[in-house]
N, C-alpha and C positions, 0 to 999 in steps of 0.2 A: 313411557318413551323407550324405544328399542335401544339395544346396546350400540348398534351402528350409529343411530342418531345421537346418542349420548356422546359417543367418541367424537363425532363431528362438532357438537356443541362445545365440548371441552377443548378441542383443538382451536376453535375460533376464539373462545374466551382467553386461552393461554396466549395465542398470537397477539390479540389486542392488548392484553396486560403487559406482555413483554415490550411491545412497541411503545406504549404510553410511558412505562418506566424509563425506557431508553431515552425518550424525548425529554422527559422531566429531568433526568440526571445529567443531560448534556450541558445544562447551564444556558445562560443567555448568550446570544451571538453578538458579534460586533456590528454596529450599524453601517460601518463604512465598507464592508466586504462586498465583493461582486455577487450577484444573484446566482443561486444554484442552477436555476433553469433559465437559459438564455432567451432573449426576446426574439425568437425566430418562429417560422411556421411550425405548427403542431407536429407534423410528421418528422421534421428534422429533430425536434426535441426528443421524440420517441427513439429514433434510431441511434442516438448517442447516449442513451441512458446508462450504459455500462461503463462509461468513462468518468474520470474525475470531473467535477463540475467546471472548473476553469478550462480544462482541455476541451470539454464538450462545447463550451461557448465559442472557443476559437475555431473548432472543427466545423461547427454548424453555421458560422457566420457567412454571409454572402461573399462572393469573390471580391467585391469592392471594399470589403471590410476585413482584409487580410486572411480570407479563407483560401482553400485550394483553388488553383486555376482550373476552370472547367473548359476543356478543349472542344466539347461538343456543343457548347452554347452558341446561339446566334441571336442577333438583335431582334429578328422577327419573332422567334420563340419567346424571348424575354418580354417583349411587349404584350404577349398573350399570357404572361405569367406561367409559362411552360418551361420546365427544366429537364434537360437530358444530360446524364452524367453516369459515372460508374467508377469501378476500381478493379485492380488485379491484385490478388493475394496469393502468395506462394511461399512455401517454407519446407523445412525438414526437421525431424525429431527422431529420437531413438531412446530405447531403454537399456539399462545396464546388463540385462540378462541375455541380450542378443536374440530375443524372441521376435518373430516377424510382425507381431501386433503389439502396440503399446498398451497392453492390458485393456481395461474397459474404456480408455480414452476413445472418443469418437471422431471428431472432426479432423484431427491429425493422428489417425490410428495406425498408419503404416510406419514401421521402424526403418530407418536408413533409406528411405525412399522419398526423393523430392516430390512434392505434391503441389499441383496447381489447385489450390483449395477453392478459389472463387474468381471467375471472370464475370463480373456483375454489372448489369446495365439497368438503369432506372429511367423511366419517362414519367413525369408527374406534372400535374397542375395543382398547386397548393391553394388552399382557401385564403381569401383576403377579406375579412369582415371587420377589420380593425375600426373602420369608420362607420360600422353599422350596415344593415341591409343584408341582401341575399348574395351568395356566391356559390360556385360549383367547382369541383375539382375531381381528381382521380389519379390513379397510379398503377403502373405495370412494372414488375420486377422480373428479370430473368437471371438465373444463376447457372453458369456452366462450370463444372470442375468436380473435384472429389467430394466436396461438401454436399453435392446435390442430393445424395441418397438420404440425408438426414432431414431434409426440409420439404419432402413431398407430401401431398394430401391424397388420401384414398379416393379414387373415382375421378381424379384430375390427372396428376402426373405420377400416381401410384395405383397399383392394382387393387381391386376389391376381392372379396372372398371367392367369387365365382370365376375369377380370371386365372390364366394358366399357372403363374408362379405362386400366387397366394396373397392374402391380405397384407397390404403395406409395402410390397416390393415395388421399386421404382419402374415406371413405364418407359421413360424417355432416355434410357441409358444404353450405350453401346456395350458396356460391361459393368461390373460392380464397382469399378473405380471412377469412371468418368461418365457424365451424362448431364442432362438439362432438367431444371426445375423452374416452376413459376410460383414462387412463394407469395406473391401479392398480385391481385387483379381486382381492383375495386373502384367504385365511384363515391363521391362525397358531396353532400349538400350542407351549406352553412347559413345560419341566420343569426346575426349579432353574436351572442356568446354560446350558441348551440351549433354543434356539427354532428352530422349523421353519416356514418360510413356504411356502405353496403357492398358485399362481394366477398373476396378472399383476402385476408390480411393477417399480419403478424399479431401474436398475442400481446396483451398488456401485462401478463403475469410474469413475475420474476424480475431479475436485474440484468443478467447477461442476455445477449441477443444473437440472432443468426448472422447479420451483416458484420463482416470482419472489422469494418471501420467503427463499429459501435462498442468494441470491447478493448480493454487494456491488455489482456493476456491472449496468447495464441491458443492455449488449451482452455477448456471449459470446466466449470464446477459440476459435480455430480447432480446437484439439484436441477441445473439447467439441462444437462444431457439426458437424465432419466426421470426426473420428477415433474417436469412441466410440459405443457403443450408448446409447439412452435408456431402453429398457424390455426386460424379459424375461418369458417365460411358462414356468413350471416349478416347481421345488422348490429352496429355498435354506435351508440350516441356518446358524445362528450360535451358536458355542460360546464362552463367556467363562469359562475356567477360573480366572482371577484378574484383578486390576485392571490388569495390565500387558499382557495379550494377548487378542486376539479372533481366532477362526478362522471363515472363511466357506467353505462347500462346497455345490455344487448342480449340478443338471442342468436345462438349459433348452432352448427351441426356438431359441436364437440371438438375433440382434439384432432388436429391434423387430418381433417375430413372434409372433402367436397361433397361426396354422397357415396357411402360405402354399402348401401343396401340394407341398413339395419332394419328398416320396416319390412323387408322381405323375409329374412331368415332369423331375426331376433326372437319372435314369438315361437318359432319352430322348436327350439330347445328348452326354453323356460317360459311357457305360455302363462304361468301364474304370476310372473313378476310384473309389478305395476308398470304400465306404459312401455313394455318391452319392445314394442315396435316403433317407438318415438325417437326422432333424431334431435329433438329440442334440448338445448343446454343453455343455462344462464351464464352470462359473462358480465362481470361488473366490478366496481371498486371505487375508491376515493383517494385523492391525494390532498394532503394538508401541507401548507408552507407557513413558516413563521413570518412575521412582518418584514424582517430584513431579507427574507428569502435565502438564508444561509442553511436552513434545515428543511428537509422534506420527509414526510411519512406517507407511504403509499400502501394500501391494503387492497388486494384484488382476490377474486374468487371465480371459480368455474364449477358448475355442478349440473350433471345430466347423465343420461345413459350412454354407455360406450360398449362397443362390441369387443368382447374378450375372446381372442382366437387361440388362447393357450390352454384352455380347459380340455380335459381328456374326452369329454362327451361331445365336443364340437363348440362352435361359436356360442357364447352366452352374452345376453344383454344384462348389464348391471350398472348401477349408478357409480360414477367416478366424480369425486369432489376434491378440490384443492383450495387451500387458503395460502396466500403468499403475502408476506410483509417485508417491505424494504424501507430502511431508514438511512438517510444520508445527512451527514453533518460536515459542513465546510468549517473545520475548527480554526483555520487561519488561512492566509493567502497562499500557504505552501502545503498544508496538511488537510487531507480529507479522509473521513472514516465512513464506512458503509457496513450496515448490518442487514442480513437477510435471513428470514425463516420461512420454510415451506412445510406444509402438512397436507398429505394426500391419502385418499382411500379409494379402493376399488372393491365393490361388492360383487359377489359371484365370481371371484377371481380364479380359483382352480376347479370349483364345482359349485352347484347351487347351494347357497348359504355360506360359502367361504368369504372372508374379508381379508384383503391384503392392505397393508399400510406402509407408507414411506414418509420420512420427514428428515429435516436437516437444518443446519445453521451455517451460514457463510459470513466471514468477516474480512473486510478489505481495508488496507491503509495505503494511501497514495501520498507521495512527497515530491514536490516540484523542486528539483535541483537548480535548473536553469530554464530558459525559454525553450530549449531544445531537448532537455533530458528530464524525464519523470520516472521515479522508481515506484514500484508497487509490491505489495505482499497480500496474499490471500490464504486464509486458513479456514478449512472447511471440515464439517462432519456431516455425513449422510448415512441414514439408517434405512436399509432395505429390510424391513422387519420380517417379511415372509419369503424373501428370496424371489420376489416377483418382478423387479424392474431391471436390475443390472445384469448385463451379459457381456461376454468377451469372445470374439469381436462382434459388435452389432451388425457390421457389414455382412458377415457370413450368415448371421441369423435371418436378416431380411431376404437373403437370396436362397435360404434353405440349404446352405452348404456347411460342410464340416471343416475344422472343428468349431464347436460353439460351447463355451463354458458358462453355466448359469446356475441359478438356484442358491445364490449366496445370501443367506439370512443372517445379517450381521451389520457391523459398522464399518464404513469406509471413511478414512481420514486422509487429508491431503494438505500439504503446505507448498505454496508456490511463490517464487521470487522472480521478478522481472523488471525490465527497463523498457521504456518507449523513447527511442531516439528519433527526433524529427529534424533532419537536416534542412528541410524547407516544408512549405505547407502541403506539398503533393506527395511527400514520402514519409513513411513510418516504418521503423525497424524495431522488432520486438523479440529480443532474446529472453529466455527464461529457463529456470531450473525448477524441478518439481519432485517431491517425494510423496508417494502414496503408500498407505498400508491398510490392511484389512484385519479385523478381529471378529470372528463369528464362525458359524458352521461351514463345513466344506460343502461345495455345491454338488450338483448331480454327478454321480460317479466318483465322488471323493476328490474333486478337483478344487483348486484355489484360483483366484481371479487374475493372477499375474504370471509372467513367464509363459511357459507352455502348460499352464494349468497346474503348476507345481510350486508357486511362490505366493507368499502372503504380502509381499511389499515390492515396490519398484522405484528406482531412481530414474528420472527422465530429464533429458536436456533437449532444447529445441530453439529454433529461431525462424522467424518469417519476416517478410517485407510486404508492405502495401503501397501501391502506387495509385493515386486518385487521378481521374481524368474527367 
């Protein structure tokens, strides 16, 4: 067995063992608690997975069940099982150094600059196979705002290697701050307990998500920002044989990719690499729930060739694999604990034969103070083992502008504290404080990841608001 394959096997075994031990150590749950996953359509469950379970259930509930008022709904569309809704997300944040960028933070990267992060519109028809038989559905998402740059797919709303700006730069933006993205565009067929999605859709990997309404915190964890895909294009099946288990299986074009031309220029630079011209990538996983549905364990993976455009010799094709484990335990009606572990590899990272690794652990605690106020804490460790993933600022990197600080082979730590205040079902206000620090090698040119390339830590404060419509 090759060293790369051995590393992948060890990571999978370690991830599974950690998850099983966490599940066993948590103890038995109380039978009277509310379920972790609410009884709502599958896509609603997905988009709220980054929230405490009780809050997710309330958010995802239909309007007649105390959910947010949907101003775009009509009786005609509801009779056809079609929903049109959205939200506006805006906020501001800053670092203690006075630097213009908030270090490696991405979605709210600009300091002391009010940001319209997401003006988001959804049009969907959800599947309804509860009583058996066939059904069809689909969904289109449009995102306008400063977050657009991080959610694009090469060949759709981002450029490919042969386009003017370069691989990964957004296509539908008026500048590097504001533009439009289409993170989802898919159809779906369902029969009894099986659903098949085909098109462009969000990933099943990880815990935090792109839609602002699906996360407790305004800022994101390093694992989500730098270690995971955001979207896929392909086919994904979801099979739910019973209430305790869900299986996911699919074939996609890889990470954040509509069609980047891998088949054209991949073999040009490393013709001896197996299937260097192939786009195919496996996406799959499984979710387990206990009988009371107060605990869930989800293990997901993606593996396939990716175009690496950072190598000195030009674009290289190399296998990229990731294993992500998420364990959620609703310890009581007020306290929820979440554990996440990611392990990722990129072969042919800097040159033919090079391997880059990244991995990390996130832990969350959520406490419900009242029906309107929930507190949360996130503590994370992320290791960019070879200085391959983390850059500051990512927005400049994607547009080929200076300055860009990167090459940080080391450990990133972050502690985040925040509140969710919900005056009513249509508003969420999310203040937070965060401290990040880095321990490792200096990056390219002797820089550090925070401040103006001269700091190893950063104190950050920010607040945003979400209005659902």
